[in-house]
C-alpha positions in Angstrom: 2.0 -2.3 -5.5 -0.2 -1.6 -8.5 -3.3 -2.7 -6.5 -2.2 -0.4 -3.6 -1.8 2.5 -6.0 -5.2 2.0 -7.6 -6.8 1.7 -4.2 -5.2 4.9 -3.0 -6.3 6.7 -6.2 -9.9 5.5 -5.7 -9.9 6.8 -2.1 -8.5 10.1 -3.2 -11.1 10.4 -6.0 -13.9 9.6 -3.6 -12.7 12.2 -1.1 -12.6 14.8 -3.8 -16.1 13.8 -5.0 -17.4 14.1 -1.5 -15.7 17.5 -1.1 -17.3 18.8 -4.3 -20.7 17.5 -3.4 -20.3 19.1 0.1 -19.5 22.4 -1.5 -22.5 22.2 -3.9 -24.8 21.1 -1.1 -23.8 23.8 1.3 -23.9 26.5 -1.4 -27.4 25.6 -2.7 -29.0 25.0 0.7 -27.7 28.3 2.1 -28.2 30.4 -1.0 -31.8 29.5 -1.6 -33.2 30.9 1.8 -30.7 33.8 1.6 -32.1 34.8 -1.8 -35.7 34.6 -0.5 -34.9 36.6 2.5 -33.0 39.2 0.5 -36.0 39.5 -1.8 -38.4 40.0 1.2 -36.0 42.5 2.9 -35.5 44.4 -0.3 -39.3 44.6 -0.8 -39.7 45.7 2.8 -37.1 48.5 2.3 -38.9 49.6 -0.8 -42.2 49.6 1.1 -40.8 51.8 3.8 -39.9 54.4 1.2 -43.2 54.1 -0.8 -45.5 56.0 1.6 -45.3 59.4 3.3 -46.5 57.9 6.6 -43.5 55.6 6.8 -41.1 58.5 6.1 -42.7 60.6 8.7 -43.0 58.1 11.6 -39.9 57.5 13.8 -40.8 53.9 14.4 -40.6 53.1 10.7 -37.4 55.2 10.2 -35.7 53.1 12.9 -37.0 49.9 11.2 -35.6 51.0 7.9 -32.2 51.6 9.5 -32.3 48.1 11.1 -33.4 46.4 7.9 -30.8 48.2 5.8 -27.9 47.0 8.1 -29.4 43.5 8.3 -29.8 43.2 4.5 -26.3 44.3 3.8 -25.0 41.9 6.5 -27.0 39.1 4.9 -25.5 39.7 1.5 -22.0 40.1 2.9 -22.2 37.0 5.1 -23.5 34.8 2.2 -20.7 36.0 -0.2 -18.1 35.3 2.5 -19.7 31.9 3.2 -19.6 30.9 -0.5 -16.0 32.2 -0.8 -14.9 30.1 2.2 -16.7 27.1 0.9 -15.0 27.5 -2.5 -11.6 27.8 -0.8 -11.1 31.3 -2.0 -8.4 33.3 -0.1 -7.6 37.0 -0.2 -5.1 39.6 1.0 -4.8 40.3 4.7 -5.7 44.0 4.4 -8.8 43.2 2.3 -9.9 40.5 4.8 -9.4 42.9 7.7 -11.5 45.6 6.0 -14.3 43.2 5.2 -14.2 41.8 8.8 -14.5 45.2 10.5 -17.2 46.3 8.0 -19.3 43.3 9.0 -18.8 44.2 12.7 -19.8 47.8 12.0 -23.1 46.6 10.6 -23.5 44.1 13.5 -23.1 46.9 16.0 -25.6 49.2 14.2 -28.2 46.4 14.1 -28.0 45.7 17.8 -28.1 49.3 18.9 -31.0 50.1 16.5 -32.9 47.2 18.2 -32.3 49.0 21.5 -33.7 52.2 20.1 -36.7 50.5 18.8 -37.4 48.9 22.2 -37.1 52.2 23.9 -39.4 53.8 21.4 -42.1 51.2 22.2 -41.5 51.8 25.9 -42.1 55.6 25.5 -45.2 55.0 23.3 -46.9 52.8 25.9 -45.7 54.3 29.2 -45.8 58.0 28.1 -48.4 58.2 25.3 -49.1 61.9 25.8 -45.4 62.8 25.6 -44.5 60.3 22.9 -45.0 62.8 20.0 -42.8 65.4 21.8 -40.0 63.0 22.7 -39.9 60.7 19.7 -39.6 63.3 16.9 -38.2 62.9 13.4 -35.2 65.2 14.4 -34.5 63.2 17.6 -34.8 59.9 15.7 -32.2 61.2 13.1 -29.9 62.3 15.9 -30.2 58.9 17.6 -29.5 57.0 14.4 -26.5 59.3 13.8 -25.2 58.5 17.3 -25.6 54.8 16.6 -23.6 55.0 13.4 -20.9 57.2 15.0 -20.5 55.0 18.1 -20.2 51.9 15.9 -17.8 53.6 13.6 -15.5 54.8 16.4 -15.6 51.3 17.8 -14.6 49.9 14.5 -11.8 52.4 13.9 -10.3 51.4 17.2 -10.6 47.7 16.3 -9.1 48.2 12.9 -6.1 50.2 14.3 -5.5 47.3 16.8 -6.0 44.7 14.1 -3.5 46.4 11.7 -1.0 46.8 14.5 0.5 43.5 13.3 3.7 44.1 11.2 2.5 42.9 7.8 5.9 43.8 6.3 7.4 40.8 8.0 5.2 38.4 6.1 6.6 36.6 3.1 3.4 37.2 1.2 0.2 39.2 1.7 -2.0 36.4 0.4 -3.8 34.5 3.2 -3.3 30.8 3.4 -6.6 30.3 5.3 -10.1 31.6 4.7 -11.0 35.1 5.7 -12.2 35.6 9.2 -11.3 37.3 12.5 -9.8 34.1 13.8 -7.5 33.7 10.7 -5.9 37.1 11.0 -2.7 37.8 12.9 -4.2 39.6 15.9 -2.7 41.6 18.7 -3.7 40.2 22.2 -4.9 43.7 23.0 -7.4 43.4 20.1 -8.8 40.2 21.5 -9.3 41.9 24.9 -10.9 45.0 23.4 -13.1 42.9 21.1 -14.5 40.8 23.9 -15.0 43.9 26.1 -16.9 45.8 23.4 -19.0 42.7 22.5 -19.9 42.1 26.2 -20.7 45.8 26.7 -23.0 46.0 23.8 -24.7 42.8 24.7 -25.3 43.8 28.3 -26.5 47.2 27.3 -28.9 45.7 24.8 -30.3 43.1 27.3 -30.7 45.7 30.0 -32.5 48.1 27.7 -34.9 45.4 26.3 -35.6 44.1 29.8 -36.1 47.6 31.2 -38.6 48.4 28.4 -40.4 45.0 28.8 -40.8 45.4 32.6 -41.9 49.0 32.2 -44.6 48.0 29.7 -45.8 45.2 31.9 -46.1 47.6 34.9 -47.8 50.2 32.7 -50.3 47.7 31.4 -51.7 47.2 34.9 -52.8 50.8 35.1 -56.3 51.8 34.1 -55.1 54.6 31.8 -53.1 52.4 29.5 -54.4 50.8 26.3 -54.4 47.1 27.1 -54.3 45.9 23.5 -51.4 48.3 22.6 -49.5 47.2 25.7 -50.0 43.6 25.0 -48.8 44.0 21.4 -45.8 46.0 22.5 -44.9 43.2 25.0 -45.0 40.6 22.2 -42.9 42.8 20.0 -40.3 43.2 22.6 -40.2 39.5 23.3 -39.6 38.9 19.6 -36.9 41.5 19.6 -35.3 39.8 22.6 -35.2 36.5 20.6 -33.8 38.4 17.7 -31.1 40.0 19.9 -30.2 36.6 21.3 -29.8 35.0 17.8 -27.8 38.0 16.6 -25.4 37.9 19.5 -25.1 34.1 19.3 -23.3 34.6 16.0 -20.2 35.3 18.1 -20.3 31.7 19.1 -20.5 30.5 15.5 -16.8 29.8 14.9 -16.0 28.1 18.2 -19.0 25.9 17.8 -17.9 24.9 14.4 -14.5 24.0 15.6 -15.9 21.7 18.3 -18.2 20.0 15.7 -15.5 19.5 13.1 -13.2 17.9 15.7 -15.7 15.4 17.0 -17.9 14.4 14.0 -17.5 13.0 10.5 -16.8 15.5 7.7 -20.0 15.0 5.9 -22.1 15.3 9.0 -20.2 18.3 10.2 -20.7 20.1 6.9 -24.5 19.5 7.1 -24.6 20.7 10.8 -22.4 23.7 9.7 -25.0 24.7 7.1 -27.9 24.2 9.5 -26.3 26.3 12.2 -25.3 29.0 9.6 -28.9 29.3 8.4 -30.3 29.5 12.0 -27.8 31.8 13.6 -26.5 33.9 10.7 -29.2 34.1 8.0 -32.5 33.7 9.9 -32.1 36.7 12.4 -31.5 39.1 9.5 -35.0 38.6 8.2 -36.9 38.5 11.6 -37.6 42.2 11.4 -39.4 41.8 8.1 -41.5 39.0 9.6 -42.2 40.8 12.9 -43.4 44.0 11.3 -44.4 42.8 7.9 -46.9 40.3 9.3 -47.9 42.0 12.6 -48.0 45.7 11.7 -51.4 46.6 10.3 -50.1 49.6 8.4 -47.2 47.8 6.7 -48.8 44.5 6.0 -51.2 45.5 3.1 -48.6 47.7 1.4 -45.9 44.9 1.7 -48.3 42.3 0.4 -49.2 44.4 -2.5 -45.6 45.1 -3.4 -44.7 41.4 -3.1 -47.5 40.3 -5.3 -46.7 43.0 -7.9 -43.0 41.9 -8.0 -44.0 38.3 -8.4 -46.4 39.2 -11.2 -43.8 41.4 -12.9 -41.2 38.7 -12.7 -43.6 36.1 -14.1 -44.6 38.4 -16.9 -41.0 39.1 -17.8 -40.2 35.4 -17.9 -43.3 34.7 -20.0 -42.3 37.5 -22.4 -38.7 36.2 -22.7 -40.0 32.7 -23.3 -42.4 33.9 -26.1 -39.6 35.9 -27.6 -37.2 32.9 -27.7 -40.0 30.8 -29.3 -40.6 33.5 -31.9 -36.9 33.7 -32.8 -36.7 29.9 -33.1 -39.8 29.8 -35.4 -38.4 32.6 -37.6 
């Protein structure tokens, strides 16, 4: 009996050690790229507010709106990921508010991508009318419509989500980790959630496809700038990939459930982290790479700002090190 007890104790200790190592591994591996991407996105946002040309061009105003929603989503998703990995639970209303907030930003990102694709379509297919159609005022109205539509959609979802009688619960503290699947949801919410997700996805795909086909047809005409049309085609292709990765985040939870049921815990945790980085984190920095590396106007300013920030951070660390050494000597 003593041997059996010791054996059981050793197995329990080993399982606990693997769990702790898994939490540390997933936290470190996911946080490192997230911090890098947040640094790049933050610098990109600062860059888009550093020059008058960026503030007076509709294309860059739309890019700023997209980057802002993506950056907030990136920080929000990482915090929620670390909390779930650390087994932190919260109150049902708090979880519901955080869930719909993330879905608000998700809708804004997708619809802003649609606006950016349509802007490129007008720029290539109607270059003479582009300045009259894509004005600063019209861009502001379009962004306002995007936020209003997403907000109305979220208000409806939140009202359906909170339709559950929480007063019947014995306690408001959740027993599971925060997520849409762990909330007590009305069947009507599930139906509306799927319908709105499919509607936005189909709308986005049709808009990007329409813009891409229109640019291809326009590129065949003699009056169209071939280089500009080719660059716009590549940009729309990258946006289509970005859209696919963004919408694939809806498959994240079901995919994890299948993996966790059929694979070992350690392997499933590593696959979980890998899929999280590819589907959740990576799409939120694609806009910075697409425009930061390919746009000739943004690239030099972004490179300068990045180098200055690295130099300033290195200088601060050097000053702090010298200060500590001076204090120790004294």
